[in-house]
Structures are given as C-alpha cells and as structure tokens.
N, C-alpha and C positions, 0 to 999 in steps of 0.2 A: 504494500500499499503506499504510494507517494506521499511522503512528509512524515512516514511514523519513525520518528528518530528515537532516540535515547530516553528522552525525557517524555515524549508521548507513552513509550511502551513503560515506564514507570508508573504513569498516571493509567493506564489501560489495567497493570496488574493492581494497583489500589483501588479503583472504582469499578472493575470489572464485577466482582459478585453484586455490586448495588445497580449496577447500570447497564450491564450485558455486554454484549460484542461491541467492538469498535467498528463502525462503519463507512467514518470517510473524515479526513482530516482536508480544513480547507486553511490553506495558508494566504497570509497577508504579511507583506514588509514593504520598508520605507528606510532607506539609508539616507542619513544625514550628509550629504555632501557639501552643505553648506557651513558647516562648521569644521570641514579639514581644515581650511587655513587658519582661523583661530587657533584651532588645536597645536596646529605648527608652529604658529607665533608664540603661543606661550612656553612649547617646548624648548623655542631656542631663547626664550626670557628665561626659563629654569637654567640652561646649559650657560646661560652668559654669566649668571649669579654665581655657578658653580667654578668659572674659571676665575671668579675673584676671592674663593673660600678655599683654602689649602686643603687636599683631601687628609685623610689620615696616613701615615707610614708613604707618604708620596717625596719624592726627591726632587720634584721640579715646581718652580715657584707659582704662586697664584697669580694670576691677572693678566699674565703675558702672552695667551692664546698660542702657545709655542707647538698644538698639535692642532692646527686647523680641522685634518681629515676627523680626528676622535671628537672633535667639537661638533662638527656638523652632523656625524653620524648618529652621537648622542643624543643631540637636540632635536634630528628629525625622527628617532625611535622614539624618544618622549611623547612627542607629539602625537604619531601614530598610536600610541598606547592610550592617550586619554582621548583621542578620536574613537579607538576601539569600545572604549566605555560605553559609547551611544549605542553599539549593537544590543545591549541589554532591553532596549524598547524599541528594537528595530525589526524585530521577527516577532508575529504571533500568530495563533491558530485556533482554529474552531474544531473541536472534536465533537461528532456525530455518534453517540451508541445508542442500542435499542432502545433506552428507556429514558434518554433527555441529552443537553446539551453541556459542554463543560470548555470553559475558557478560563483565562488568567490563571494557569495551573502553574507556573513555575514558581511559586512561592506557597504554602500552606494559608498562610493569612490574605494570599489574596483569590485563593481558589473559587470560580463561581462554577457553581452546577444547577441547571433549570430543566429540572424534570417536563416531560412532556405536559402534563397535566396543568402546568403554570400558564404555557402559552397557547395563545388565541390561534386556531389553525386560518383562520380567516384575513389575520393580519400580516402572515407569512407574504412577503412580496421581492422580487429582483428588480434593482433599478440602476439606472445608469446615466448617463449624460451623454449628449451630441458630441463638446468639444473635448472630451477625455478629462474633465476635472472631476475632482471628489465630490459624489453625489451626497455624502454624508453632510457636507456644507450644506447642502441645500434642504435637508428634510428638516423640519421644525417641528417640533412637540412640546408640552409642558417639562416632562421626564424624559431625556435621552441620554442613550451612555454608549459610546464608541467602543467595540469590541476589537476593532483591526486599527492597521496602521495606516490605511488610506488606498486609493487606488481608484480606477475608472469604474468600477462595478461594486454593487454593493446590496446585500440581500439584510433586509429588517424584517422585525418581528415583534409583538408586545407579550411581556410576561410581567405579571405583579406590578401591572399600572406602569411601566415604563418599557419605552420603545430601545429596543437593541438593536445594533447597525453592524454589521461586521463589512467594512470596504475593502476590497482589495483588487488586483488585476486579473484575477482568474473569471474565467468564466462561471457567473453565479448558478447556472443551472444543475451541476451535478450537487451542490449544497441544498439549493432547492429541493430539489428529488431525494437526497438521502435524507433531507427532515421530515419530508411528506411519508416517504416509506415505512420510516421508522414508526411516525406518529400513526399511520394506519395499521402497521401491524401491530404497535400497542393498544389498537382498539380506541384511541380517543377520537370520541364525536368530532364530526365534520373536517375530518382529517383527508378525505377520498373527495367531497367536494371543493374544499379550498385548494387543493392541487391545480386545480386547471386553471384558477386566476391569479397564481403567483407567477406565470411564466406566458409569453415573453417578458424580459425586463422591460420596465415604464422608462421609456426616456423622458430625464428632468429638464426642461426648458429655462425652469425658474424656480423660488423656493415651492416645497410642497409640504402642507399641513399634515401632520400624523392624525392629530388629536380629531 
C-alpha cells in the first residue's frame, strides 16, 4: 500500500484491534522552500559567531577565518539542519480504517480518531480549484480544521460539529471512495446514497460556505 511507512504501520498495529484493517493512506505534503534562504542566513550567522569564539582544545586563533572551506561547509550544514526541522510539519497523512479515520498520529497527544458514526455521510465532498490554488482557503465555516498541508484538491466532511478539510495534490477520488466504501461496509445509514454526490470534485471559483 502506497504511503504505508513505519509510522503508519505502528499506528496500524496499535489501533487495528479497535478500528479494523487499514484500507487507504492519503498523503499531503508542502516543502517550505521560502524559509531555506533565511535558514542558510542563520547558519552563516552562527558560523560567524563560532569564528570569534575559540573552540576548546583548538590551536587556531579565533576571529581569523583561516579555514574558509570549513567555515562555508559548517555554516551551510547548520542552515540545512535548521531547514530540515521544518519537515516535521511538511508531511501529513490521513488513514482510512474499516471503522474510522485517523490523523495527526505522529504524537500521542495529537492523535485524532474519528469513527464513522461521527461523520455525516452527506457532507463528504471533493473540491478543487480551476487555478490550482489551495481550495481550503476558499471554504468557510464556523468551525473548520485543516488536516493536510495544502494542495490543489481537498476532501471535506463534517463530524462533531466541525468541518474537517484534507487538502493535497493527490486525486481525491481514491480517498472519497475508500471512505464511502468503509462507511457502507460498516452499515452507516446514508453512506451508499451520499457516495454519488461526493464525486466528481466541485470546482470552486470563489468562497464557499459549508454551514
């Protein structure tokens, strides 16, 4: 199954007895390229400071930049390490099990489990935009939570009085079909009828009120 990494397998082992078999893994990612240059700049600032502080057990004099190759390499690596820390929020997945959806599972305190009984089948929709911008920005609701990292497509549904949006660049059809298939197999009322209205994706040209 595509996207089934070690972290997903860990969640699968932990929640399998409660939620059943893992059916589908939807992925969303966003690389923060805009912060790369600032992170490199910070790396060179740290490197410059280090040049003026004598390291322990070093015979070279501080503040002379007598090894420019080492200075550039160390500063660049420092900046890249800082930038790589943004990856912690750059990759998100939505897991579809037999009996519900799982998100934000990287940490125990953020784990989100939404069983099918909490989701209104008729509210499940796929949306997209004609210009490729993130449709999540055009969806308006009193209570709305983003589960993805953005993209040109999104799947939205209502549960527990909140609209949940998973935006990504993937085709939303497999995720919608997996959700409806699992809900139908679990005997959720209205799941079969709602499936026909969830696809194809609605093209948003302006703001759309979900409430």
